[in-house]
N, C-alpha and C positions, 0 to 999 in steps of 0.2 A: 221624888216621883220621876220616873224615867222620862226622858225627852222622846218625842216622836222620832221615828226613823227618818233619816235624810233622804232615803230613797222613796218616800211617799209624801209628796208635797200636799196631797189632799188632806192627809191627816194633820199636817202641820197647820193648814188653814182652817180645818174643821169643816170643810165643804164636802158635798157628796161627789163621788166620781162621775165623770161625764158619761152619758149614755153611749152604748156601742153604735158605730156607724151603721146606717141601713145597708142591707145586703145589696151588692151590685147585680144589675140585670145582666145575665149571660147573653152575649151576642155571638153568632156563628163566625168562626175564623174564616178569612178569605183565603182561597187556595193560591199558593205561590205561582208566579209566572212560569217557573221551571217545571213545576208539576203539570201545569196545563199544557206546556210545550211537549213534554214527554208523552202525555196521554194522546195529544193530537197526532204526534208523529206515529205512535203505535197504531192508532186507528187508521190514519191515511196509508201508512205502510202496509197494514194488513189488507186494506182495500185494493191498493195498487198491486200487491202480491197476488191477490185473487184474480184481478183483471189480467195480470201478466201470465198467470198460470192458464187461464182460460184462453188467452191469445196464443201462448206457446202450444197448448194442447191442440188447438184448432190448426195451427201451422203444421205441427207434426202429423196430425191426422191427414190433412190435405196432401202433405208431401208424401207420406207413406202410401196413400191411395194411388198417387201418380207414379211411384217408383216402378221401373221395369221388374219383371219377374226374375227369378234366379237364373233360368236358362238364357234369357236375353243378356243379363250382365256377364255371363260366362263367355258369350260369343263376341262381346264388344271389345274393341282394341283402342289403344291410345298411343300417342307418340307421333312425331313429325318425320315424314320421309324427306330426305335431302339427297339429291343427286348432284354430285360435283363433277364439273366438266373442265377439260383443259381448254387452252386458247383456241384450238381447232374444233371444239365441240365434242371431242372424244370423252366418253364417260370414264373417269378415273377412279371413282369410288362412290358407293351408294351407302348412305348412312340412314339408319332408322330403326324402328322397333324390331326386336327379334323375340319370337315367342316359342317356347318349348311345348312339350305335351302337357295337357291339362291333367293335374293330379287331384284326385278326390281327397277328402279329408282323411280317409283311412289309408290312402296310398302314401301320404306324406309322412316321412319318418318322424317319430316322436321327438328325437333330438332337434329336428328343425323347427317343429312347432314350439317346443319349450324354449329354445334359444331366442326365437323371435318374440314370444310373449315376455320373456324375462327382461330383454333389453329395451323393448319398445313400449310395453304396456303391462306391468306386473299385476295390475288389478283388473285385467281384461274380463275375467270370469265373474266379477262382482259388480262392476259398474253398469250403467244403463246407456252407454254410448258416450257420455261425457263424464269425466272423472273430477268431481268437486275437490277431492283431496289433492289431486295433482295440480289443479288450478290454484288452490290455496298455497301449496308449496312453491309454485312458480312465482306467484305474487310476492311471497315472503322473500324469496331470493332476489326478486327485482328491487324490493325496498332496501335490502341490505347491501347489495352490490351496485345498484344504480342502473343495471341493465339486465335483460333476460339472459340467464346462463343455461337454462334448461326449459324445454318445452313441456306443454301439458296436453298435447294431442294424443288421443287414444288410437288404437289400431282402427277402430270404427271411423273415427274422424279422418285418419289418413286415407282409408278406403274411399270415403266420401269425396275427399279432395282429389285423389288420383282419378276417380271415375267421372265425377261431375263438375269439378271446379279446376282452378289453376293455382299457381303458387304465389299469386299476388299477396303481399303482406298488407292487409287492411282490416279494420274492425268489421266492416260489412261482410267481408269474405268469411271471417271467423264465425260470425252469427249464422250465416247460411250453412257453414260447415257443421256447426253444432246441431242445427235443426235437421240436417240430412242424417247426421249420426244417430240422433234419437229416432228418426223415421226408420233407418235401417235396422236398428235394434228391435223395433216393434214388428217389423215384417219378416226378419230372418233370424234364425237361431245363431248362437255363438259359433257353432261349428261351420255353418254356412258362411258367416262373415269372415272367419279365419281362413277358410278355403279360398274365398274370393280374394282376400288380401294377399295370401302367399302366391297365388297364381297371377297377380296383376301388379304387385309392387315393383318399382324400377330399381335395378341393381347396378346400373352403369354399363357403358359400352354397348348400348342399344338393347340390353337384355331385360325383358319384362317377365317376371315370374321366376320361381326358384328353379324350375327345370331348365329354362334358358340360361340362367346364371350358372347352374351346375355344369351344363354342357360347355359353356364358354370358358369357364375358369378351370374345370377339372376333367372335361371331356368324358363325362358319363351322366347318366340320368340322375335326377334328384332323389329317386327311390333308394339310391345306394349311398347317400351322403353319410359320412362319418361325423363324429362329434366335432372334430377339428374343422372339417369343411363347413359344417353347419354354422359354427361360430364365426368363420370368416365371412360367409354369406350374410348372416344376421348383422354383422358389423358394417356392412356396406350401406344399409338403408340411410344411416345418418348423413353420410357424405360419399356417394358412389365414386366420384372422381378422386377424392383424397385417399380413400382406403382401398382402391382397386389393387388387387394383388399383382396384376400385370404391370401396373404403373409404379407402385411403391410397395414391394413385398414386406418391408420392415414395418411400414405404417399399418398395413393390413394385419400383420401378426400382432402388433401391439393392441389394435382395436379388438381383435379376436380374444385376447387375454382378458380384456375388460368384460366381454360377453361371458366368458367362462366364469369369471369371478361373480358376476351378477346371477348367473344360473346357480352357482353354489350358495349364494346368500339367500336365494328364494327356494332352496330345497329341491331343485330339479336334478342336480347332481351333487355328489359329495365333494368336499374340499380336496380329498385325495385324487378323485377323478379329474378335477380341474387341473391339479398340479401335474398329473401324469400325462395329460394330453400333449402330444408332441406336434407342435405346429410346424416345426422345421421339416417334418417327414411328409408334409402334404406336397403332392406332385401337381404342378400346374400344367395345364394343356398348352401346347404350342399354338400360338395365334395363327389363324389361317387368313390368307388373303391380305397380309400386311407387307408393305414394302416401303422404300424410302419416300414415296410420294406422300405418305402419311405425315412426315415431318412438315411438309408444306401445308397440307389440309389442317393439321393441328394449329398452325400459325394463322392461316387465313380465315377459317370459319368463325372464330370468336369475333372477327370484325363485323359479322352480321348483326351483333347486338347494337352497333353504332349506326348502321345504315338502314335497318329494317324496323318497323314497328312490331309489337308482339303479334305473332301469327302462328297458328298450328297447322295451316294448310300445307300440302306438299309443295316443295320449291325446287328449282334447279339453279345452281350457283355456277356461273361462268367465270372461270379464273384466268390468270395470266400465265399459268404453267405451260411450258413447252415440253411435251412428252419426250421428244428426242434429246433435248438438252438435259432433262432430268436423268434419263438413262445414262447419258455420257458423263454427267457429273458424278453419279454413283460409281461408275466404272473407274473414273479418274482417281477418285479418293481411295477406293479399295486397292487399286493397283500400285499406289505410291506411298500409302501411309506406312510408317515404320512398324515393326512388330511390337505389340503391346500398347500401341498408341491408338487414339481416336482421331477422326478427321471430320471437318465440316466445310461446306461450300455454299456461297450465296452468289447468284448471278442476277444483276439488276440492269434492265434496259434503260435507254436514254431518258425515258419519261417516268421512271420509277417502277415499272412493271417487273415483278420478280419472276424470272423465267425458270429458275431451278433453285432448289434448296435441299441440301443434304445435312442432316443434323447429327449423323453418326454412321457407323459401319453397318448396323443392323437394327432396324426399328423394332423387330420382334424381341431381340435381346435387351434393348434399351430404347425406350421412346423419348428419352431426354434429348431435347433439341439444342445441341451445342451451337448451332448457327445463330440462334436468337436469345437463348437463355444463359449460356455459359459466359462468365465474366473473367477474362484472362488478360495478361499483359501483352501489348502489341509489339513490344520491342521497337526497333528503329523505324517501323512503318509509321510510328507516331511523329517522326521528324517532318512528315507532311505539314503539320500545323506550325512547327518551328520555322520552317522555310517560307510558308505562306505569310507568317507575321513579318519575317525579315524582308520579303519582297514588297509587302505593303508599306514597310517602313522606309523603303528607298533602295534596297539592294537590287542588283540585277544578276542574271546567271553568270556574267563574266566579271563581276566584282571580285576584287582581291581579298582573300582572307588568309589567315595563318594557321596551319596545323602544327601546334606545338603544345607542350604540357601546360595546363592551366589549373588553377585552384580557385574555386568559387565557394565562399562560405564554408571553407573547410573540406569541400568535396573536390576530389581530383579524378575526373573521368579518364579512361584509357581507351585507345582505339582497339579494335578487334585483334589486329596483328601485333600490337605493342609498338609500332613504329610511327614516325611523324614525318610528314612530307614538306614541312616548311610553308612557304608562300604558294598558294594555289588559288584557283577561282572557286566561286560558289558552286558551279556546275560539277566540278571534280569532287569537291567535298561531299556533295550530296550523292553522287554516283557511287563513291567508295565508302559512303556511310561513316564519315569521320566524326567520331563522338566529341572530340575536343572542339571542333568548329561549331557543331550544334550547340554545345554548352555555351560557347562565347556568344553566339547569336541569340540564344534564349535569354542569357543574362542581359544583353544589350537592349533588346526590345522589351524585356520584362516577362517574367514567368506568368504573371497574371494575364498579360497580353496573349501569350501562347494558349493559355487555358480558355480565354474568351474566344479565340479563333476556333478551337476545337468545339466549343459550345455552338458557335455560329454554324459549323458544318455538321451538326447533328449528334455529337457525342452526349449521351444522357447520363452516363455513370459519373460518380464523384471524381474530381480531379484535384490532386494535391499540388500546390504551387511551390514545390521545393525544387532546387536545382536539378536533381536527378529526373524530374518529370520530362525533360527534353529527350530522354532516351527511352520513354515509354514505360515508366514505372507505374502509371495509373492504369487500372484494369478497365477494359472496354468489352463491348459485344461485337462479334464479327459483323453482324448486319449493320451496326452503326458505322464501323470503319469503312465497309463497302459503300454505304450511302455517302460518306464524305468524299471518297474517291470518285463516285459517280457524279457528284456535284462539280468536281474539277473537270471531269469529262464533258459536262454540260456547260463549259466555259464560265464557271463561277456562279451558276444559278442553282438554287436549292432543289433537291430531289427528295420526294417523299415515297418510300417503298410502299407498294400496295399489291394485293393479291386477288381482289374481286373486281371484275369488270361490270357485271350486271347480275341481277337476280330476277328470275321469272317464275310465275305460277305454273301449275300443271296445264292450264289452258292457254299459255303463251303470254299472258299479261306481264308487262315489265313492272316489277315492283321497285327496282332500283337500277340506276345506270350511273356509273362514275363520270363525273365531269372533268375535262382536262384541267390540269393545274399548271399554270405558267411558271410557277416558282418565283422566288425572290432573288435579287442580285446580292450575292454574298461578298464578292470581292470585285474590284475593277478588272477590265479585260486584260490589262497588262500583267496583273498578278496571276490570273489564271493561265495566261500564255507562258509566263515565266516558270511557274511550277510544273506545267506540262513539259516544258523543255527539260527541266531537271529529271522528271520521272522517266522521260523517254531515254535520256542518257543513262540512267541507272540500269535500264534493261539492255541497252545497246552495248555498253562497255563496262558497266559496274557490277554490283553484287547480284543483279537480277538476270544475268545472261541466260540462265536456264529457262526463263519464261519466254524466250523468243519463239515466234510462230510463223516467221516468213512475211510478216506485214508489220506496220508500225504498232508498237506496244509501249505503253507508259505504265510504270508501276514501281512498287517499293517493297523490299524485303523487310523482315523483322524477326529478330532472334532474341529471346530473353536469356537472362543469366542461367548458367548450368544447363542450357539447351532444354528448358522445360516447355517452351512454346515456339512454334515456327509459324510465321505469317508471310503471306504474299498477297498483295492487293494490287490490281491493275486493270487497265481498260484498253480496248481496241475496237474500232468500228462501231462505236456507240454502246458496247456491252461492257459492263464493269463486273469483275468477279473477285471475290475475296475467298481465301483459303486459310484455314487454321488447322494445325496438327499439334497434338500433345496428349498427355495422359490425364484421365479424370482425377487421379489422386495427386496431380501436380508434381510427379516425380520426374527425374531427368530422363530424357530420351537420347540415347547415344547417337551422336552424329546428326541430330536434328538441327537444321538451320533454315531460315526462311528462303535462302537461295538454293536449297537442295530439294527435298521432297515436296514442300508446298509449291515452289515455283514450277517443278515438273508436273504436278497435278494441274496447276493453272494452265500450262501449255497444252497438256493432253486434252483438257476440256475445251479450251478456246479454239484450238485448231479446227475442231468440228463445229463448234457453236457459231463461229463467224464465217465458216467456209462459203456460205451462199450470200454473204453480205459484201457490198462493195468495199474496196480498200480505201480507207480515209486517211489523209495526211493531217497531222495535228496542226492546230493553229498555235505556232510558237513565235509569231511576229509580235515584237513588243511595240505597242502603241503607247509610248510613255506620256505621262502628263507633261504639260508645258514646262513646269519648273525643272523637270529632269532632262530636257532637251539641251544638249551642249554641242557646239558653242551656241550662244544665243544670237538673235537677229542683229543686235547692235555690234557684236563682234565681227559679223560678216561684212559690215558696211563702214567700219571705222577702225582706227588704230587705238588700242588700249592706252598707248602713251599719250594720246591727245587729251586724256582726262586732266582736269585741273581742279584745284580747291582754293577757296578764299578764306581769310580769317574773319573774325567778328567785325572788323572795320572795313571789310570788302577788299583787302589787299590780296594780291595773288600769292599763293604759297608755291614755292619752287618744287615741282614734282621730282626734280632730280635729287632732292635731299631725302634719302630713304628713311631717316629717322622721323621725318614729318609725314610720310605717307606709308603707314603700316599696311602690310598685306591684309586684305579683308578675310575674316573668318566668320563662320556661321555662329549665331548665338545658340550654343549647344549646351543642354543640361548634361552634366556628367552621369555616367551609369550609376545605378544604385549601389553596385558593388564593384570595387576596383579589382581588375584582373591583370595578372602579370603577363605581358606579351613580349614577343621578340621584335616585331615590326609594327608599322602603323596599320590602322584598321579603319573600316568605313565609318563615317559619321552616322549617327542615328537620326532618322527623319520621321516625322510623324505623319503617316498617311500620304495623301496626294497634294497637300497644301505646300506652297512654295516657302522656302526658308526666308528670313529677312535678308535684305540686301547687305546690311552691315550692322554690327552690334553697337552698343552705347560707347564702348571704349574707342572703337574706330572713329565714330562720329566726333567724339570729344577731342580726340587727337587731331582730326582733320580740320577742326575749326580753331585750333590753337590752344586747346586745354592743356592742363598740366598732368593729366593722367599718364602713367607709364605705358610704354608700348606693350601690349599683351603678347605673351610668348605662345607659340603653337603648342597645342595639346598633343603629346606623343601618342595618345590613344585614338586620334582621329586621322583620317586620310583626307587630303584636299579633294574638292569636287573636281570631277573630270569634265 
């Protein structure tokens, strides 16, 4: 008999199978928290969206109802009027909005409308005032790059901003701009909006609207704009000052090529038309009413951003400019600048007021301001800072130095004439601009000390602390060098150049008035007097003789290698003037030296500029600090041989024994770099503090110690 299956225990035991379990009662599943959160979010989001739409619709309706009509918007104008006056109240320039003729939609050339829509708002015809696709793209770029690289403002939004708002970057302003754009779209047609925009948008240089821009840049009506001209004008909206064809033609042409490319991408022109458009053939209009005074106004007017709160009311700006000086400065530069070169001039009064500024030969041809923007090498005029540092370290104009070949860190400077004068004084070395002496002095006081002195006197450009820096290898701005010399003229007090005296509203209210600035003391009086002595000698008998004007003048020439730059900076009767000449491409100018054309231009200008000022004698009297006064008081009342010394037991040491009474020497740190010299040289002294009476070796020997007698350092000269 077969055995029961092992898989059925019930059969093995003979018992009945257990009854099936009772069916479970089904209970409803609980909804997950996530599902409830999603549903709640959707419900509340929909509710908030409906409320937002109602609120936005109400805001748009109310705004559209209050908007001016089309004719009122056509007649409205924007832009701030600025009248700039010279120091005597004469109006020198009036800056403000310039409007051409109003062109209707049909009068505007299609190429102009297409260029503007293509580059500023390619979905202009399809959106409702705000472009959601553009906003999304802008946000995506923001997430990817970390900052906004492209805007999402439509032409309608730009019109709203230009007519009703300002350029303040804030979330609230963007909300108002969007509401206004929606309102404009509900009240006006696309053609009306584009007509308003093209007749009101700002194109730079005070030009509002395409007709004003066309007349300003091309000297003809906007009705006659070509494709190339339309591309240039359309490219201006993004950054009017950066892409202005009169300021930077190359930048304007590059931007116009972008416009042409976008037009081709959007089907307004073909790729072949874009490629065939000759931007170089565009003829620019000659700017009217521009002269050298615009160099000054271009420098001075941006200072309004720091002295005035935001305002769009008409203002009058009273400046420091002297009309007569400005005219004379322009004539002096043009009459003396070498052929093919440019020239610049800055004249600063004793309180920092800029009286004249010439940034180039012709503002119309080039509005680049070389007086404040060009960075060029100053040549030997930089020695001002080398000798200031040396005078502060203890040298005096009559201190002895040696003009001889030297090598410092592998660098061997040469004098201009290739000759060496041997032992001379500091005054002579400066007057004849001896490079070897300047190198020795710079090495002795430290090249970092010279750089710090230049910084102290207002040099803002980078300074390399290499040996050749003493000859002016670091590039500077003319206005900074002139400021430094003006601080010397002010007896060592700092000077801050300024151009705006006060600003008034049209009703006479004073919105800003400059307060006098006493300045800070940069160097002691004896240092300022010493360097003035040197500067006066440089003009009287040295390299700056061409700058003489029949009254005391102090100044310094500067010539760079290969005659690429010529400098002269000097002062007389409280007026400091700096002159630079050279080529913009930094090529050699034959015969250009600081003591020739720049010095002659300085003299031509200064003769008339200070003609009505009293003759002033320079303060060159050295009021030295006490430790530099020789002989000292004790020497006047006693015999130096009466000094005596005692040993550690109190016994008298015989002063007649020279080996026991060594000559005192200052505790002097050796220069950082050893320089080969032919004769002794001045000791380095730090500032106005007195040197110690004797060093440790001397004291040790004097009290009977065993230290050897110190030998004199051949690189030092004894105190006088």
